[in-house]
Backbone as JSON Lines, residues from 0, in Angstrom:
{"i":0,"aa":"M","n":[0.84,-1.17,0.0],"ca":[0.0,0.0,0.0],"c":[0.88,1.24,0.0]}
{"i":1,"aa":"D","n":[0.56,2.2,-0.84],"ca":[1.38,3.38,-0.99],"c":[0.8,4.52,-0.17]}
{"i":2,"aa":"R","n":[1.61,5.17,0.62],"ca":[1.14,6.24,1.49],"c":[1.67,7.59,1.05]}
{"i":3,"aa":"R","n":[1.76,7.85,-0.24],"ca":[2.27,9.11,-0.74],"c":[1.27,10.24,-0.67]}
{"i":4,"aa":"K","n":[0.04,9.97,-0.27],"ca":[-0.96,11.03,-0.2],"c":[-0.59,12.07,0.84]}
{"i":5,"aa":"N","n":[0.35,11.78,1.7],"ca":[0.78,12.69,2.74],"c":[1.98,13.5,2.27]}
{"i":6,"aa":"M","n":[1.93,14.01,1.03],"ca":[3.08,14.7,0.47],"c":[3.04,16.19,0.78]}
{"i":7,"aa":"C","n":[4.13,16.85,0.53],"ca":[4.31,18.27,0.79],"c":[3.35,19.11,-0.05]}
{"i":8,"aa":"I","n":[2.97,20.28,0.46],"ca":[2.02,21.13,-0.26],"c":[2.67,21.82,-1.45]}
{"i":9,"aa":"H","n":[3.99,21.79,-1.55],"ca":[4.69,22.47,-2.65],"c":[4.81,21.59,-3.9]}
{"i":10,"aa":"I","n":[4.41,20.33,-3.82],"ca":[4.52,19.42,-4.96],"c":[3.31,19.57,-5.87]}
{"i":11,"aa":"V","n":[3.58,19.69,-7.16],"ca":[2.51,19.8,-8.17],"c":[2.66,18.63,-9.13]}
{"i":12,"aa":"P","n":[1.65,17.72,-9.22],"ca":[1.74,16.64,-10.19],"c":[1.42,17.15,-11.59]}
{"i":13,"aa":"V","n":[2.2,16.71,-12.57],"ca":[2.02,17.13,-13.97],"c":[1.82,15.88,-14.8]}
{"i":14,"aa":"Y","n":[0.75,15.85,-15.58],"ca":[0.42,14.7,-16.42],"c":[1.06,14.88,-17.79]}
{"i":15,"aa":"Y","n":[1.73,13.85,-18.31],"ca":[2.36,13.94,-19.62],"c":[1.88,12.85,-20.57]}
{"i":16,"aa":"G","n":[0.82,12.12,-20.22],"ca":[0.29,11.05,-21.07],"c":[-0.72,11.58,-22.08]}
{"i":17,"aa":"D","n":[-1.45,10.67,-22.72],"ca":[-2.4,11.06,-23.76],"c":[-3.84,10.67,-23.43]}
{"i":18,"aa":"R","n":[-4.13,10.35,-22.16],"ca":[-5.49,9.97,-21.78],"c":[-6.31,11.2,-21.43]}
{"i":19,"aa":"P","n":[-7.64,11.15,-21.62],"ca":[-8.49,12.28,-21.23],"c":[-8.51,12.47,-19.72]}
{"i":20,"aa":"A","n":[-8.9,13.65,-19.29],"ca":[-8.83,14.02,-17.87],"c":[-9.67,13.1,-16.98]}
{"i":21,"aa":"S","n":[-10.78,12.58,-17.49],"ca":[-11.66,11.75,-16.67],"c":[-11.1,10.35,-16.42]}
{"i":22,"aa":"T","n":[-10.12,9.89,-17.2],"ca":[-9.6,8.53,-17.05],"c":[-8.11,8.5,-16.69]}
{"i":23,"aa":"R","n":[-7.56,9.58,-16.21],"ca":[-6.13,9.63,-15.87],"c":[-5.81,8.92,-14.57]}
{"i":24,"aa":"G","n":[-6.75,8.87,-13.65],"ca":[-6.49,8.26,-12.35],"c":[-5.95,9.27,-11.37]}
{"i":25,"aa":"K","n":[-5.56,8.78,-10.22],"ca":[-5.05,9.66,-9.17],"c":[-3.59,9.99,-9.45]}
{"i":26,"aa":"P","n":[-3.18,11.24,-9.21],"ca":[-1.79,11.61,-9.48],"c":[-0.77,10.84,-8.66]}
{"i":27,"aa":"N","n":[-1.13,10.44,-7.45],"ca":[-0.17,9.74,-6.6],"c":[-0.05,8.26,-6.97]}
{"i":28,"aa":"E","n":[-0.95,7.75,-7.79],"ca":[-0.94,6.34,-8.15],"c":[-0.65,6.1,-9.63]}
{"i":29,"aa":"G","n":[-0.81,7.12,-10.46],"ca":[-0.62,6.96,-11.9],"c":[0.84,6.9,-12.29]}
{"i":30,"aa":"K","n":[1.12,6.25,-13.41],"ca":[2.49,6.13,-13.9],"c":[2.84,7.21,-14.91]}
{"i":31,"aa":"D","n":[1.84,7.94,-15.41],"ca":[2.08,8.96,-16.42],"c":[2.2,10.36,-15.81]}
{"i":32,"aa":"F","n":[2.61,10.44,-14.57],"ca":[2.76,11.73,-13.89],"c":[4.21,11.97,-13.52]}
{"i":33,"aa":"C","n":[4.62,13.22,-13.6],"ca":[5.9,13.63,-13.02],"c":[5.56,14.71,-11.99]}
{"i":34,"aa":"Y","n":[6.48,15.05,-11.14],"ca":[6.2,15.96,-10.02],"c":[7.15,17.14,-10.06]}
{"i":35,"aa":"Q","n":[6.61,18.32,-9.83],"ca":[7.4,19.55,-9.8],"c":[7.33,20.16,-8.41]}
{"i":36,"aa":"C","n":[8.44,20.73,-7.95],"ca":[8.49,21.4,-6.67],"c":[9.09,22.79,-6.88]}
{"i":37,"aa":"Y","n":[8.31,23.8,-6.57],"ca":[8.76,25.18,-6.73],"c":[9.49,25.67,-5.49]}
{"i":38,"aa":"H","n":[9.39,24.96,-4.39],"ca":[10.02,25.39,-3.13],"c":[11.49,25.0,-3.07]}
{"i":39,"aa":"S","n":[11.86,23.89,-3.64],"ca":[13.2,23.34,-3.47],"c":[14.19,23.79,-4.54]}
{"i":40,"aa":"S","n":[13.81,24.74,-5.41],"ca":[14.73,25.16,-6.46],"c":[15.8,26.09,-5.9]}
{"i":41,"aa":"Q","n":[16.9,26.18,-6.56],"ca":[18.0,27.03,-6.12],"c":[17.67,28.5,-6.4]}
{"i":42,"aa":"G","n":[17.82,29.34,-5.42],"ca":[17.62,30.77,-5.61],"c":[16.17,31.21,-5.6]}
{"i":43,"aa":"G","n":[15.22,30.33,-5.46],"ca":[13.82,30.71,-5.35],"c":[13.1,30.89,-6.67]}
{"i":44,"aa":"C","n":[13.76,30.73,-7.81],"ca":[13.06,30.87,-9.09],"c":[13.18,29.55,-9.84]}
{"i":45,"aa":"G","n":[12.19,29.25,-10.63],"ca":[12.19,27.99,-11.36],"c":[11.64,26.86,-10.52]}
{"i":46,"aa":"Y","n":[11.91,25.64,-10.92],"ca":[11.4,24.47,-10.21],"c":[12.3,23.28,-10.49]}
{"i":47,"aa":"R","n":[12.16,22.26,-9.66],"ca":[12.81,20.97,-9.88],"c":[11.74,19.98,-10.3]}
{"i":48,"aa":"Q","n":[12.1,19.04,-11.15],"ca":[11.14,18.07,-11.64],"c":[11.75,16.68,-11.59]}
{"i":49,"aa":"E","n":[10.98,15.73,-11.07],"ca":[11.41,14.33,-10.98],"c":[10.22,13.43,-11.26]}
{"i":50,"aa":"K","n":[10.51,12.19,-11.59],"ca":[9.46,11.19,-11.81],"c":[9.0,10.58,-10.49]}
{"i":51,"aa":"D","n":[9.84,10.62,-9.47],"ca":[9.57,9.97,-8.2],"c":[9.55,11.02,-7.08]}
{"i":52,"aa":"I","n":[8.55,10.95,-6.19],"ca":[8.42,11.93,-5.11],"c":[9.58,11.82,-4.13]}
{"i":53,"aa":"E","n":[10.03,10.61,-3.84],"ca":[11.13,10.43,-2.89],"c":[12.41,11.08,-3.38]}
{"i":54,"aa":"K","n":[12.7,10.98,-4.69],"ca":[13.9,11.61,-5.24],"c":[13.78,13.12,-5.23]}
{"i":55,"aa":"L","n":[12.59,13.62,-5.52],"ca":[12.38,15.06,-5.56],"c":[12.5,15.68,-4.18]}
{"i":56,"aa":"C","n":[12.0,15.03,-3.17],"ca":[11.93,15.63,-1.84],"c":[12.99,15.1,-0.87]}
{"i":57,"aa":"H","n":[13.97,14.39,-1.36],"ca":[14.99,13.85,-0.47],"c":[15.75,14.99,0.21]}
{"i":58,"aa":"G","n":[15.71,15.01,1.54],"ca":[16.42,16.03,2.3],"c":[15.62,17.28,2.57]}
{"i":59,"aa":"C","n":[14.42,17.41,2.03],"ca":[13.59,18.6,2.26],"c":[12.9,18.48,3.61]}
{"i":60,"aa":"K","n":[12.95,19.53,4.42],"ca":[12.36,19.5,5.76],"c":[10.84,19.61,5.72]}
{"i":61,"aa":"K","n":[10.27,20.1,4.64],"ca":[8.83,20.28,4.55],"c":[8.11,19.05,4.04]}
{"i":62,"aa":"Y","n":[8.84,18.02,3.66],"ca":[8.24,16.81,3.09],"c":[7.87,15.85,4.2]}
{"i":63,"aa":"H","n":[6.61,15.46,4.26],"ca":[6.11,14.57,5.29],"c":[5.74,13.24,4.64]}
{"i":64,"aa":"Y","n":[6.67,12.31,4.6],"ca":[6.41,11.01,3.99],"c":[6.28,9.96,5.08]}
{"i":65,"aa":"V","n":[5.2,9.23,5.06],"ca":[4.96,8.18,6.04],"c":[5.1,6.85,5.31]}
{"i":66,"aa":"K","n":[6.18,6.18,5.57],"ca":[6.43,4.9,4.93],"c":[5.96,3.79,5.86]}
{"i":67,"aa":"P","n":[5.06,2.93,5.4],"ca":[4.6,1.85,6.27],"c":[5.71,0.83,6.49]}
{"i":68,"aa":"L","n":[5.85,0.38,7.73],"ca":[6.84,-0.64,8.07],"c":[6.26,-2.03,7.82]}
{"i":69,"aa":"T","n":[7.13,-2.97,7.48],"ca":[6.69,-4.35,7.32],"c":[6.56,-4.99,8.7]}
{"i":70,"aa":"K","n":[5.97,-6.17,8.74],"ca":[5.81,-6.88,10.02],"c":[7.16,-7.19,10.65]}
{"i":71,"aa":"E","n":[8.14,-7.55,9.83],"ca":[9.46,-7.86,10.36],"c":[10.14,-6.62,10.91]}
{"i":72,"aa":"E","n":[10.02,-5.47,10.23],"ca":[10.62,-4.23,10.73],"c":[9.98,-3.78,12.03]}
{"i":73,"aa":"I","n":[8.68,-3.93,12.15],"ca":[7.99,-3.56,13.39],"c":[8.45,-4.47,14.52]}
{"i":74,"aa":"R","n":[8.56,-5.77,14.25],"ca":[8.98,-6.73,15.28],"c":[10.42,-6.44,15.74]}
{"i":75,"aa":"E","n":[11.31,-6.12,14.8],"ca":[12.69,-5.82,15.17],"c":[12.82,-4.5,15.92]}
{"i":76,"aa":"R","n":[12.12,-3.49,15.46],"ca":[12.29,-2.16,16.02],"c":[11.61,-2.0,17.38]}
{"i":77,"aa":"Y","n":[10.41,-2.53,17.54],"ca":[9.65,-2.25,18.75],"c":[9.52,-3.42,19.72]}
{"i":78,"aa":"Y","n":[9.74,-4.65,19.25],"ca":[9.53,-5.81,20.1],"c":[10.76,-6.68,20.24]}
{"i":79,"aa":"N","n":[11.92,-6.24,19.78],"ca":[13.18,-6.97,19.88],"c":[13.09,-8.37,19.29]}
{"i":80,"aa":"G","n":[12.34,-8.54,18.23],"ca":[12.23,-9.81,17.55],"c":[11.26,-10.79,18.2]}
{"i":81,"aa":"K","n":[10.62,-10.42,19.28],"ca":[9.68,-11.32,19.96],"c":[8.29,-11.19,19.35]}
{"i":82,"aa":"K","n":[7.49,-12.23,19.53],"ca":[6.1,-12.15,19.08],"c":[5.32,-11.25,20.02]}
{"i":83,"aa":"R","n":[4.27,-10.64,19.51],"ca":[3.5,-9.71,20.32],"c":[2.05,-10.12,20.37]}
{"i":84,"aa":"E","n":[1.36,-9.66,21.38],"ca":[-0.06,-9.95,21.55],"c":[-0.83,-8.7,21.13]}
{"i":85,"aa":"V","n":[-1.74,-8.86,20.17],"ca":[-2.5,-7.73,19.65],"c":[-3.99,-7.93,19.93]}
{"i":86,"aa":"L","n":[-4.69,-6.81,20.01],"ca":[-6.13,-6.83,20.22],"c":[-6.81,-6.79,18.86]}
{"i":87,"aa":"V","n":[-7.65,-7.78,18.58],"ca":[-8.4,-7.85,17.32],"c":[-9.86,-7.52,17.63]}
{"i":88,"aa":"V","n":[-10.37,-6.45,17.0],"ca":[-11.74,-6.01,17.24],"c":[-12.57,-6.31,16.01]}
{"i":89,"aa":"G","n":[-13.71,-6.96,16.22],"ca":[-14.62,-7.27,15.13],"c":[-16.01,-6.75,15.42]}
{"i":90,"aa":"I","n":[-16.95,-7.07,14.57],"ca":[-18.33,-6.62,14.73],"c":[-18.98,-7.27,15.95]}
{"i":91,"aa":"L","n":[-18.68,-8.54,16.18],"ca":[-19.33,-9.28,17.25],"c":[-18.58,-9.25,18.58]}
{"i":92,"aa":"G","n":[-17.38,-8.7,18.6],"ca":[-16.63,-8.67,19.86],"c":[-15.15,-8.44,19.62]}
{"i":93,"aa":"W","n":[-14.34,-8.79,20.61],"ca":[-12.91,-8.62,20.51],"c":[-12.2,-9.79,21.18]}
{"i":94,"aa":"H","n":[-10.92,-10.0,20.79],"ca":[-10.1,-11.04,21.4],"c":[-8.63,-10.7,21.18]}
{"i":95,"aa":"F","n":[-7.77,-11.3,21.98],"ca":[-6.33,-11.12,21.83],"c":[-5.76,-12.22,20.95]}
{"i":96,"aa":"E","n":[-4.77,-11.87,20.14],"ca":[-4.16,-12.82,19.22],"c":[-2.65,-12.6,19.25]}
{"i":97,"aa":"T","n":[-1.89,-13.69,19.22],"ca":[-0.43,-13.6,19.21],"c":[0.07,-13.67,17.78]}
{"i":98,"aa":"R","n":[0.89,-12.7,17.41],"ca":[1.44,-12.65,16.04],"c":[2.93,-12.58,16.09]}
């Protein structure tokens, strides 16, 4: 799952494909988009353009990217490699489960 919707307000997606506006899809999920940033240019004039948001905003303090961690990364970082007990909530009730 891609969490790029939490991108900086200075990024402008630009479409360069040949599809009509109603069938282009979302800018954060489409492959025919490039991204421009007017904030990160040198000297305050012009813009930088990249195909990938991570490359465009690397090192920028205004970029808020939330990358989801995998199950293994969460287990290593927060639980020292041990299994954890989680609360599973459903429509009919709740229970604890070890993962």
